[in-house]
Structure formats: C-alpha cells, structure tokens
C-alpha positions in Angstrom: 44.4 -65.9 -21.8 47.2 -68.3 -20.8 50.5 -67.3 -19.3 52.2 -68.2 -22.5 50.1 -65.6 -24.3 50.8 -63.0 -21.6 54.6 -63.1 -22.0 54.8 -59.9 -24.1 52.1 -58.0 -22.2 53.5 -55.1 -20.2 52.6 -54.5 -16.6 50.2 -51.8 -15.8 51.2 -48.7 -13.8 49.7 -48.9 -10.3 47.0 -46.2 -9.8 45.2 -46.2 -6.5 42.2 -44.5 -8.1 41.8 -47.5 -10.5 43.2 -50.4 -8.6 42.1 -49.9 -5.0 38.6 -50.3 -3.6 39.2 -50.1 0.1 36.4 -50.2 2.7 37.3 -50.4 6.4 36.8 -53.8 8.1 33.4 -54.2 9.6 34.8 -56.0 12.6 38.0 -55.9 14.5 38.9 -58.4 17.1 41.1 -57.1 19.9 43.5 -59.1 22.2 41.1 -58.2 25.0 38.1 -59.7 23.1 40.1 -62.9 22.7 41.2 -62.9 26.4 44.8 -62.7 25.3 47.2 -60.8 27.5 49.1 -58.2 25.5 52.9 -58.2 25.6 55.5 -55.4 25.5 55.5 -55.7 21.7 51.8 -56.0 21.0 49.1 -53.5 20.0 45.3 -53.9 20.7 43.9 -55.3 17.4 44.5 -59.0 16.9 42.7 -59.5 13.6 40.1 -58.0 11.3 37.2 -59.4 9.3 37.8 -59.5 5.5 37.7 -56.1 3.9 37.9 -54.9 0.2 41.3 -53.8 -1.0 41.6 -54.4 -4.8 39.1 -53.5 -7.4 38.3 -55.9 -10.2 40.8 -54.0 -12.4 43.3 -54.2 -9.5 42.9 -58.0 -9.2 43.6 -58.6 -12.9 46.5 -56.1 -12.9 48.1 -57.8 -9.9 47.7 -61.3 -11.4 49.1 -60.1 -14.7 52.1 -58.7 -13.0 52.6 -61.8 -10.8 52.2 -64.3 -13.7 54.7 -62.8 -16.1 57.1 -65.5 -17.2 60.2 -63.7 -15.8 58.6 -63.2 -12.4 57.5 -66.8 -12.1 60.8 -68.3 -13.3 62.8 -66.0 -11.0 60.6 -66.1 -7.9 58.6 -69.4 -7.9 59.6 -72.8 -6.6 57.4 -75.9 -6.1 56.8 -76.6 -2.5 55.2 -79.9 -3.5 52.9 -81.0 -6.4 50.1 -78.6 -7.0 51.6 -75.8 -4.8 53.9 -73.0 -5.8 55.5 -70.4 -3.5 56.7 -67.1 -4.9 59.3 -65.0 -3.0 60.8 -61.6 -3.7 58.3 -60.7 -6.4 58.7 -57.0 -5.8 62.3 -57.2 -7.0 61.0 -58.1 -10.5 57.6 -56.4 -10.7 57.2 -52.7 -10.5 53.4 -53.0 -10.1 53.6 -55.3 -7.1 56.2 -53.1 -5.4 54.3 -49.9 -6.1 51.0 -51.4 -5.0 52.3 -52.5 -1.6 54.5 -49.5 -0.9 52.1 -46.8 -2.1 51.2 -44.3 0.7 47.5 -45.0 0.0 48.0 -48.8 0.5 50.0 -48.2 3.6 47.3 -45.9 4.9 44.5 -48.4 4.4 46.5 -51.3 6.0 47.4 -49.0 9.0 43.8 -48.0 9.3 42.7 -51.6 9.5 45.4 -52.4 12.1 44.6 -49.3 14.2 48.3 -48.3 14.3 50.7 -46.9 11.7 52.5 -49.8 9.9 55.6 -50.1 7.7 56.8 -53.0 5.6 59.5 -55.0 7.4 61.7 -55.5 4.3 61.5 -55.7 0.6 61.9 -59.5 0.3 58.7 -59.8 2.4 56.6 -57.9 -0.1 54.0 -60.1 -1.8 55.0 -63.5 -0.5 52.6 -65.6 -2.6 51.1 -69.1 -2.2 49.6 -70.7 -5.3 47.4 -73.8 -5.1 46.9 -75.1 -8.7 47.2 -78.2 -10.9 50.4 -79.8 -12.2 53.3 -81.6 -10.7 56.4 -79.9 -12.2 57.2 -76.2 -12.1 56.5 -75.8 -15.8 53.2 -77.7 -15.6 52.0 -75.5 -12.7 53.0 -72.3 -14.4 51.2 -73.4 -17.6 48.0 -74.0 -15.7 47.8 -70.4 -14.5 45.8 -67.6 -16.3 45.3 -64.0 -15.6 41.5 -64.5 -15.4 40.7 -66.2 -12.1 39.8 -69.9 -12.5 36.3 -70.5 -11.3 36.3 -74.3 -11.8 34.8 -76.1 -8.8 35.9 -79.5 -7.6 33.2 -81.9 -6.4 33.7 -82.7 -2.8 33.2 -86.0 -1.0 31.0 -86.2 2.1 34.1 -86.5 4.1 35.6 -83.3 2.5 32.3 -81.4 3.0 32.6 -82.3 6.7 36.2 -81.1 6.9 37.1 -79.7 10.3 40.5 -78.1 10.5 40.5 -78.3 14.3 40.2 -82.1 14.1 42.0 -82.7 10.7 45.4 -81.7 9.3 45.4 -77.9 8.6 47.5 -76.4 5.8 49.6 -74.6 8.4 49.4 -75.9 12.0 49.3 -73.8 15.1 52.1 -71.3 14.9 53.3 -67.7 15.3 54.2 -65.6 12.2 57.8 -64.4 11.7 56.8 -60.8 11.9 54.3 -58.8 14.0 51.6 -58.2 11.3 50.5 -59.7 8.0 48.0 -58.6 5.4 46.7 -61.6 3.5 45.2 -60.7 0.2 43.1 -63.1 -1.8 43.6 -63.2 -5.6 41.3 -66.1 -6.4 37.5 -66.7 -6.7 36.5 -68.4 -3.4 32.8 -69.0 -4.3 32.1 -72.7 -3.3 35.3 -73.0 -1.3 35.3 -75.0 1.9 37.8 -74.0 4.5 40.4 -71.3 4.0 39.7 -69.7 7.4 42.2 -68.7 10.1 41.7 -69.8 13.7 43.2 -67.9 16.6 43.9 -69.6 20.0 42.2 -67.5 22.6 43.5 -66.9 26.1 40.9 -69.5 27.3 42.3 -72.0 24.8 39.1 -71.9 22.7 39.8 -71.3 18.9 38.2 -68.2 17.4 37.5 -68.2 13.7 38.4 -65.4 11.3 36.6 -65.8 8.0 38.8 -66.2 4.9 38.8 -63.3 2.5 36.9 -63.3 -0.8 38.7 -62.3 -4.1 40.2 -58.8 -3.8 39.6 -58.8 -0.1 42.2 -59.0 2.7 42.5 -59.7 6.4 44.9 -58.1 8.8 46.4 -60.3 11.5 48.8 -59.6 14.3 50.3 -63.0 13.6 53.5 -62.5 15.5 51.6 -62.1 18.7 48.7 -64.6 18.4 48.9 -68.3 17.9 46.9 -69.3 14.9 46.4 -72.0 12.2 45.3 -71.8 8.6 42.6 -74.2 7.4 42.9 -76.1 4.1 40.9 -74.8 1.2 38.8 -77.4 -0.6 36.4 -77.3 -3.5 38.3 -75.0 -5.8 40.9 -75.7 -8.4 42.9 -72.5 -7.8 43.7 -70.6 -4.6 46.2 -67.8 -4.7 46.9 -65.6 -1.7 49.6 -63.0 -1.4 51.0 -61.8 1.9 53.0 -58.8 3.0 54.5 -58.4 6.5 54.6 -55.3 8.7 55.8 -53.9 11.9 54.3 -51.0 13.9 55.8 -47.5 13.6 55.0 -46.7 17.2 57.6 -44.8 19.3 59.2 -47.1 22.0 57.4 -50.2 20.6 59.9 -52.8 19.5 58.8 -55.9 17.5 58.7 -59.6 18.0 60.3 -60.7 14.7 62.2 -63.9 14.1 63.4 -65.2 10.8 63.3 -68.8 11.9 60.6 -69.8 9.4 62.1 -67.7 6.6 65.7 -68.9 6.5 65.2 -72.3 4.9 63.5 -71.1 1.7 64.9 -67.6 1.2 68.2 -66.5 -0.3 69.9 -65.8 3.1 72.5 -63.5 1.6 69.6 -61.2 0.6 67.7 -61.9 3.8 70.5 -61.2 6.2 71.3 -57.8 4.7 67.6 -56.7 4.6 67.0 -58.1 8.1 69.9 -56.3 9.6 69.1 -53.1 7.8 65.5 -53.2 8.9 66.4 -53.8 12.5 69.0 -51.1 12.6 66.6 -48.6 11.1 64.3 -49.1 14.2 67.3 -48.6 16.5 68.3 -45.4 14.7 64.7 -44.1 15.0 64.7 -44.8 18.8 68.2 -43.3 19.3 67.1 -40.1 17.5 63.9 -40.0 19.5 65.7 -40.3 22.8 68.3 -37.7 21.8 65.5 -35.3 20.9 63.7 -35.9 24.2 66.9 -35.3 26.2 67.7 -32.1 24.3 64.2 -30.7 24.8 63.8 -31.8 28.4 63.9 -28.7 30.7 65.1 -30.7 33.7 67.9 -33.1 34.4 68.5 -36.4 32.8 66.1 -39.3 33.6 68.7 -42.0 34.3 66.1 -44.7 34.8 64.7 -44.0 31.4 68.1 -44.2 29.9 68.8 -47.6 31.6 65.5 -48.9 30.3 66.4 -47.7 26.8 69.8 -49.3 26.9 68.3 -52.6 28.1 65.8 -52.5 25.2 68.5 -51.8 22.7 70.7 -54.7 24.0 67.9 -57.2 23.8 66.9 -55.9 20.3 70.5 -56.2 19.1 70.9 -59.7 20.5 67.7 -60.9 18.8 69.0 -59.3 15.5 72.4 -60.9 15.6 71.4 -64.3 17.0 69.2 -64.9 14.0 72.2 -64.6 11.7 73.7 -68.1 11.5 77.0 -67.7 9.6 76.6 -68.7 5.9 79.3 -71.4 5.7 78.0 -73.0 8.9 74.4 -72.7 7.8 75.1 -74.5 4.4 76.9 -77.3 6.2 74.1 -77.8 8.6 71.5 -77.9 5.8 73.6 -80.4 3.9 74.0 -82.6 6.9 70.4 -82.6 8.3 68.3 -81.5 5.3 65.6 -78.8 5.3 62.8 -81.2 6.2 64.4 -82.0 9.6 64.1 -78.3 10.6 60.4 -78.6 10.9 60.6 -81.7 13.1 62.7 -80.3 15.9 59.9 -79.9 18.5 58.9 -83.5 17.9 62.6 -84.7 18.0 63.1 -82.9 21.3 59.9 -84.5 22.8 61.1 -87.9 21.7 64.7 -87.3 23.0 63.4 -86.4 26.4 61.9 -90.0 26.7 65.2 -91.7 25.8 67.2 -93.6 28.4 70.1 -91.5 29.7 68.6 -88.4 28.3 69.9 -86.2 31.1 73.4 -87.6 31.0 73.6 -87.1 27.2 72.0 -83.7 27.2 74.6 -82.3 29.6 77.5 -83.9 27.8 77.6 -81.2 25.2 79.4 -78.6 27.3 80.7 -75.3 26.3 84.1 -76.7 25.7 83.0 -79.3 23.1 80.1 -77.5 21.3 80.6 -74.0 19.9 82.7 -73.0 22.9 83.1 -69.3 21.8 79.4 -68.8 21.2 77.5 -66.1 23.1 74.6 -68.5 23.2 76.2 -70.0 26.4 75.8 -66.6 28.0 72.2 -66.4 26.8 71.5 -69.8 28.4 72.9 -68.7 31.7 70.8 -65.5 31.6 67.7 -67.5 30.8 68.3 -69.9 33.7 68.6 -66.8 36.0 65.3 -65.5 34.6 63.7 -68.9 35.3 64.9 -68.9 38.9 63.4 -65.5 39.3 60.0 -66.9 38.1 59.9 -64.6 35.0 58.0 -65.2 31.8 60.2 -66.0 28.9 59.9 -64.8 25.3 60.4 -67.3 22.5 59.9 -67.8 18.8 56.7 -69.7 19.7 55.3 -67.2 22.1 55.7 -66.4 25.8 55.9 -69.1 28.4 57.0 -70.0 31.9 59.3 -72.9 32.5 57.4 -75.6 34.3 59.3 -78.8 33.7 61.1 -80.5 36.6 64.3 -80.9 34.8 67.0 -78.2 34.2 66.6 -75.8 31.3 69.2 -76.9 28.8 70.9 -75.6 25.7 68.5 -77.4 23.5 65.6 -75.5 25.1 67.5 -72.2 24.7 68.1 -72.9 21.0 64.4 -73.7 20.4 63.4 -70.6 22.4 65.5 -68.4 20.1 64.2 -70.0 17.0 67.5 -71.7 15.9 66.5 -75.2 14.8 69.6 -75.5 12.7 71.9 -75.1 15.7 69.6 -77.2 17.8 70.2 -80.1 15.4 73.9 -79.5 15.6 73.8 -79.5 19.4 71.5 -82.5 19.6 74.0 -84.4 17.3 76.8 -83.4 19.7 75.0 -85.0 22.6 74.6 -88.3 20.8 70.8 -88.1 21.2 70.3 -87.4 17.5 72.0 -90.6 16.4 69.8 -92.6 18.8 66.7 -91.0 17.4 67.8 -91.7 13.8 68.4 -95.4 14.7 65.0 -95.6 16.2 63.4 -94.1 13.1 65.2 -96.4 10.7 64.3 -99.5 12.7 60.6 -98.8 12.5 
C-alpha cells in the first residue's frame, strides 16, 4: 500500500500489549569494559546489544503513523537526494508520542540503560532518518510504503569490502547532543552491509556495536562516548528513529549541548523546550536539597551547599550559553551558511597554520567583538582552569589543553559548542577572509 493510498487511514491507538515485544539486551557494554573513564555526568552502561522493542504489529503501526501525509509534509525535509530527516513528529502523531512516552516504553528503555531515564524534550521524540529513492521531497515521499521494502541492491566487490573505519562513515566520530539515545530500526536489514556503531575505547581501539534488526533497538550513552555510525549498503530502504534521554538520578546533571540541533530545528520551539527541560532538573535538585535540609537532624552542611551552588551555576551557564539570540543567529546563518557550521574544526586547524595567526587571533579583543558578552568571563575562567592543570569539559568530550600557544576565544567558542559565534569571531580577526581567499584560489 503506497503512501498516497494511506492518506485517509487513521492512526492506531498505541497499546503496549499489542505493539511492544520487549526482551532485555543480552549484552551490555560498560564504560569500564571499554576502558573509558567515567565523568561526573556519566552512568556505568555505555551501550547495549540490539534488543526487541516493537512487535510486527507495532512496526506497521509506527510506520503507518510516521508516513501519514500530514506528518511527512510538516516534519520532513530532504537532507540530500535519497535521504529524508523528520523532526518533531510527536507534535503531529498521537501514536508516536504515546509510544515513546508510555510508562511501559520508558520502563523498558530505563531497564536497558540500567538507570531511570526521561525524555529530554518533546521535539527530540522520534527524530527519524530515512534512506530511500528519489531526489525531490515529493519523489522520496512517494517511494515510501507502510510495508517494509525488502528490495536488495547488488553490491560491488568494493562495497562488499566496505570498512567504515577506513572509508567515509555516514556520521563521523562525534558525541551526541544528549546523554542517551535509543535507536529503533523500522526497516528490514536482511542483506544489509554496515549500519553498525563503533565506540572509541579508552585505549583508542574502536569497539563495534551491532546494528539493530527491524523492530529492535540499541541504547547508547552517546553524550559520553565518542562514536561513529557506519553507512548502510545493500538495501533500498533504511529507516531508523531516535529518541533522546537524560538520567533521572538525584545529583546527576547531564552533558547536553544543542550545537548539532540548532541548524535544522525551529529554534523558537527548541529554545523554549530546552530551557524548560533544563529548569525542570534544577527545580528537582532544589526541592531535593530543601527536603534534605529540613529532614537533617544536625546543622547545615555548608560544603554541600557550596557544591550544590557551583553545580547550579555551571548548569545555568550551559543552559543560557546555548541560546544564541534569534536575530543574531539568523544574520550569522545568512552570512556564513549552514554548511560552514560543520567545517569549523577544519577551518580552525587551517587558520592555525596561517602567517600572522597569533597576531590576528588576539586582534579581536573584548572591545571590538561582542564586548558585553559573558563569554569573555568564560574565557578567563577556562584559562585559569588550564593553568591549574584541570581537565576541561567540551561539546566534543573532555580534554586537557596541551598546545604551546595561548588558549584563545576561538578555542572557547568551540569548547562550548558555538560554531555560529566562532565564525563571527574568526571573521572579526581577519582570518576567515584569508581562508576564503585560499579556498577560492584553489
């Protein structure tokens, strides 16, 4: 049945007895197994082996809900030919929202993770990646059907020998925006080559997590472990849907950034949901501390209060720094383009090799680039942390500053996951125009 024929079909009502088929993961990889040192925001389990989540009826019901014309036209956009991305599907599909938010689904995902989890925010429910045929949005939509496409694609010898660690992966080494993700497969993967996830261990040797079969999922603590996603070859259709979580553990804050999300999400919606979700955690922690103080038989533990305040300050800073003002954000995207946001690390590496790099980099002082920004205070604080030999948190994991040169504002902006502001600062130094001239001369 094609999508066109499905227009008038109503969604099913989610019923865990019909649509779920959960079995606990047979294997769970811990951070310790992977020789990865845990952080203040991590929990023990890094990843699970694939485990059943949806029944056959559940798979069809989910696809039917996802592929309704109104959902596709309101939520899908073509990332490039043959690939669709769907955002905010829960806003337009009751089945999808009810499936992910149902207590039984939350229970099974928490069981897999080994800690109680909650969904970070509504816009992150059911983020979906669709690999299909067609070039335009309408062509790709018309190629979809509720029944999973089992068409196999003949692979060349080179494709059969595909090695994601030596070739281009679909998503290179990265950290996720949020602490945990559940990746659920909605397509038949029989005959598929690739599709696995690789985690970089503490020893630098990649560990493979098998890709899930249809109706199965994997749980990954993707905000804490560096990983890549291998390309999927040999199948015409590959549809995976992802929901993000944070741990509901007292005193455990999260490592979230919205760096990767800002460019392709309605940031008016994103900013409100992000701020609300972060404040909810603060409210919980404040209520918890108040309860502990009122129930404590002795005096006040001042050191515990000081630690609590420091945690709250850092959490608030992370929350607010991710909110680039809308008008400024729009102007930056118009000037530099979304594509440039994904090149900032490479740009910075190339900039460091330019003549007069140091002189240019320090030319954008506080009085001529965003002089009233609290980011200048952040930079000074980070420089103090470096002199003290401390490990730094960043949007791309924890690290120690080991370069001979001074830690600059460009480094601080990349540390905080602010590529849009990094490009603005790089432009103010004059380094960006030099890089553009070099690029156009090639």
